[in-house]
C-alpha positions in Angstrom: -42.1 54.3 18.3 -45.1 56.6 18.3 -46.8 54.7 21.1 -43.5 54.6 23.1 -43.3 58.4 22.9 -47.0 58.8 23.7 -46.7 56.6 26.8 -43.3 57.6 28.1 -43.0 61.4 27.2 -43.4 62.4 30.9 -40.8 59.9 32.1 -38.4 60.8 29.3 -38.7 64.5 30.3 -37.9 63.6 33.9 -34.9 61.5 32.8 -33.6 64.4 30.7 -34.1 66.8 33.6 -32.0 64.5 35.9 -29.4 64.1 33.1 -29.2 67.9 32.9 -28.6 68.1 36.7 -26.0 65.4 36.4 -24.3 67.4 33.6 -24.2 70.6 35.7 -22.9 68.8 38.7 -20.5 66.6 36.8 -18.9 69.5 34.9 -17.9 71.4 38.1 -14.2 71.9 38.5 -14.1 70.1 41.8 -15.4 66.8 40.4 -12.8 64.4 39.2 -13.0 63.0 35.7 -13.6 59.4 36.8 -16.6 60.5 38.8 -18.0 62.4 35.9 -18.2 59.3 33.8 -19.7 57.3 36.7 -22.4 60.0 37.2 -23.4 60.1 33.5 -23.3 56.3 33.2 -25.4 55.7 36.3 -28.1 58.3 35.5 -28.4 57.0 31.9 -28.5 53.3 33.0 -31.0 53.8 35.8 -33.4 55.8 33.7 -33.1 53.5 30.8 -34.0 50.5 33.0 -36.9 52.3 34.7 -38.4 53.7 31.5 -38.0 50.4 29.6 -39.5 48.5 32.6 -42.5 50.9 32.8 -43.1 50.6 29.0 -43.0 46.8 29.1 -45.4 46.6 32.1 -47.8 49.2 30.6 -47.9 47.6 27.1 -48.5 44.1 28.7 -51.4 45.6 30.8 -52.8 47.2 27.6 -52.8 43.9 25.8 -54.6 42.2 28.7 -57.2 45.0 28.8 -57.8 44.7 25.1 -58.2 40.9 25.2 -60.5 41.1 28.3 -62.6 43.7 26.5 -62.8 41.4 23.5 -64.0 38.6 25.8 -66.8 40.8 27.2 -65.3 41.5 30.6 -65.7 44.8 32.4 -62.8 47.3 32.3 -62.2 50.0 34.8 -60.7 53.2 33.4 -59.3 56.2 35.3 -61.4 59.3 34.9 -59.6 62.6 35.8 -62.6 64.7 34.7 -64.3 64.9 38.1 -62.3 64.2 41.2 -65.1 64.8 43.6 -67.4 62.0 42.4 -66.6 58.7 40.7 -62.9 58.6 39.8 -63.3 55.7 37.4 -65.6 54.6 34.6 -66.7 51.1 33.8 -66.2 50.1 30.2 -67.8 47.1 28.5 -69.3 46.1 25.2 -72.7 45.7 26.9 -72.6 49.4 27.9 -72.0 50.5 24.3 -68.2 51.0 24.4 -66.0 50.4 21.3 -62.3 49.8 21.1 -60.6 51.7 18.3 -56.9 51.2 18.3 -55.9 51.9 21.9 -58.9 54.1 22.7 -62.3 53.3 24.3 -65.1 55.4 23.0 -68.8 55.7 23.6 -71.3 58.1 21.9 -72.7 58.9 25.4 -69.4 60.2 26.7 -67.6 63.2 25.3 -64.1 61.9 25.9 -62.2 58.7 25.2 -60.2 56.6 27.5 -56.7 55.2 26.7 -56.1 51.5 27.4 -52.9 52.4 29.2 -55.1 54.0 32.0 -57.4 51.0 32.4 -57.4 47.7 34.3 -59.5 44.6 34.1 -62.2 44.8 36.8 -62.0 41.9 39.2 -64.7 40.9 41.5 -63.4 40.8 45.1 -63.6 37.4 46.9 -65.7 37.5 50.0 -63.9 35.2 52.4 -66.0 35.4 55.5 -65.1 32.9 58.1 -67.7 32.2 60.8 
């Protein structure tokens, strides 16, 4: 449950904001009672599906990143520290990175990287046709 809240706190906040808007609109006197129920049910259902789907996709990607790191593959993590230069950091065991729980750490870097913000680095195929 802790990881769910950590990963989905922003999406839950957005969902609650839209539910608040639906409550304000749905409680106006000009809105019929049948429509009120439809508004609430639709907002709750849509955000439940979207948040659950995002959580499932993110946790599956995290597991693939962890297993690829264990296999010695390179991982590319999003770095929001400096937006003018490199926007990603390459993580691998060969470069001295360690995986502790869901966080990549390295004594040469002052910050850690969460596996939810990483992908397995794939070499592009060069398909040059002559």
